[in-house]
C-alpha positions as CSV (number, residue, x, y, z in Angstrom):
1,E,0.1,-0.1,0.1
2,I,2.9,2.3,1.2
3,A,4.5,1.6,-2.3
4,G,1.2,2.5,-4.0
5,R,0.6,6.0,-2.4
6,A,4.8,7.0,-3.1
7,R,4.5,6.1,-6.3
8,G,7.8,4.6,-6.2
9,S,9.6,7.7,-4.6
10,L,12.0,6.4,-1.3
11,A,11.3,10.1,-0.3
12,R,7.9,10.0,-0.5
13,A,7.3,6.7,1.2
14,Q,9.0,8.4,3.9
15,Q,6.6,10.8,4.3
16,V,3.8,8.5,4.3
17,I,5.0,6.6,6.7
18,E,5.5,9.6,9.0
19,A,2.5,11.0,8.4
20,D,1.0,7.6,8.7
21,W,2.4,7.0,12.1
22,A,1.5,10.8,13.5
23,E,-2.5,10.0,12.4
24,S,-1.7,6.7,14.5
25,R,0.4,8.6,17.7
26,T,-2.8,11.5,17.7
27,K,-5.5,8.4,17.8
28,I,-3.8,6.6,20.7
29,L,-2.8,9.9,23.0
30,E,-6.5,11.3,22.1
31,M,-8.0,7.4,24.1
32,L,-5.2,7.6,26.5
33,A,-5.8,11.2,28.0
34,S,-9.4,10.3,28.2
35,L,-9.2,7.0,30.0
36,P,-11.7,5.0,31.5
37,G,-14.2,6.2,28.9
38,S,-12.3,5.5,26.1
39,R,-11.1,1.9,27.2
40,W,-12.7,-0.2,24.5
41,D,-11.9,1.9,21.9
42,L,-8.1,2.0,22.7
43,V,-7.7,-2.0,23.2
44,A,-9.5,-1.9,19.8
45,E,-7.4,1.0,18.1
46,V,-3.9,-0.5,19.6
47,S,-5.3,-4.0,18.4
48,S,-6.0,-2.6,14.8
49,Q,-2.5,-0.7,14.5
50,L,-0.7,-3.7,15.5
51,D,-2.4,-5.4,12.7
52,A,-1.7,-3.0,10.3
53,A,2.2,-4.0,11.3
54,G,1.6,-7.2,9.6
55,K,1.6,-10.9,10.7
56,E,5.3,-11.2,11.5
57,T,5.7,-11.0,15.1
58,P,8.7,-8.5,14.9
59,A,7.1,-5.8,13.2
60,R,4.1,-6.1,15.4
61,R,6.1,-5.9,18.8
62,E,8.0,-2.7,17.0
63,Q,4.7,-1.3,16.7
64,M,3.6,-2.0,20.2
65,R,6.8,-0.6,21.4
66,R,6.1,2.2,19.1
67,I,2.9,2.5,21.2
68,L,4.4,2.3,24.3
69,E,6.6,4.8,23.5
70,W,3.9,7.6,22.6
71,S,2.2,6.5,25.8
72,L,5.5,7.1,28.3
73,E,6.0,10.3,26.1
74,L,2.4,11.4,27.1
75,L,2.5,10.3,30.8
76,H,5.6,11.8,31.8
77,A,4.1,14.9,30.3
78,A,1.0,14.7,32.1
79,L,3.7,14.2,35.2
80,H,5.4,18.0,34.6
81,A,1.8,19.2,34.0
82,Q,0.6,18.0,37.5
83,V,3.7,19.5,39.5
84,G,3.4,22.9,37.4
85,F,6.0,22.3,34.6
86,V,5.3,23.6,31.5
87,G,7.0,22.8,28.4
88,A,5.6,19.6,27.4
89,S,6.4,19.2,23.0
90,G,5.4,17.8,20.6
91,G,2.0,18.7,20.5
92,L,1.8,17.1,24.1
93,E,0.1,19.8,25.8
94,P,-3.8,19.4,25.2
95,F,-3.7,15.7,26.1
96,A,-1.4,16.3,28.8
97,A,-2.9,18.8,30.5
98,Q,-6.5,16.6,30.4
99,L,-4.4,13.8,32.3
100,A,-3.4,15.7,34.6
101,E,-6.4,17.2,35.3
102,R,-7.9,14.3,36.5
103,A,-6.8,12.6,40.0
104,G,-5.1,9.9,38.4
105,D,-1.9,7.9,39.3
106,V,0.1,9.0,36.4
107,E,3.3,7.3,38.4
108,A,1.3,3.8,38.5
109,S,0.3,4.9,34.9
110,I,4.4,5.3,33.7
111,E,5.6,2.6,36.2
112,R,2.8,-0.2,34.6
113,T,3.9,1.4,30.7
114,V,7.4,0.4,31.5
115,D,6.7,-2.8,32.2
116,A,4.6,-3.4,29.6
117,Q,7.6,-2.1,27.5
118,R,9.7,-5.2,29.6
119,Q,7.1,-8.1,28.5
120,V,6.9,-7.1,24.8
121,D,10.7,-7.8,25.0
122,A,10.2,-10.6,26.8
123,N,7.7,-12.3,23.9
124,A,4.5,-11.5,26.0
125,I,1.4,-12.4,23.6
126,L,0.5,-8.9,22.5
127,A,-3.2,-9.7,22.7
128,G,-3.2,-10.0,25.9
129,L,-0.5,-7.1,27.2
130,V,-2.5,-5.0,25.4
131,D,-5.8,-6.1,27.0
132,A,-4.0,-5.8,31.2
133,W,-2.3,-2.7,29.9
134,V,-5.0,-0.6,28.8
135,D,-7.0,-2.1,32.0
136,D,-4.6,-1.2,34.3
137,L,-4.5,2.4,32.8
138,A,-8.0,2.7,32.9
139,Q,-8.0,1.6,36.4
140,F,-5.0,4.0,37.5
141,Q,-7.0,6.8,35.9
142,K,-10.4,6.3,37.8
């Protein structure tokens, strides 16, 4: 699909990939900031993004690592916002502010996300990991 959209140009292929990642990242961040209400939507979106990465396990794991990195960026920005530090970057400000306004446990969410990274590296079954990770984050944000 990317090759067709890039019409044979490597530079255009890179732009297509980056645009797709930006769109995917925004969807994930919006849903994370809306937890616990968006729990099922987030599970579905992460699962969809893993499916879009293909059937090969290494590609799916790499996409999960990317999603967890995006999540950590947001959670760190939310933690900074909770303590009054301004200057979140990468368009995270509205999402971080939304998370910081709620009295959720951002630190526990960070710890759980780091644990999920370890589980990806330890070859955990991704479908189960996604469900457990999102469920835990939703519990921390109640």
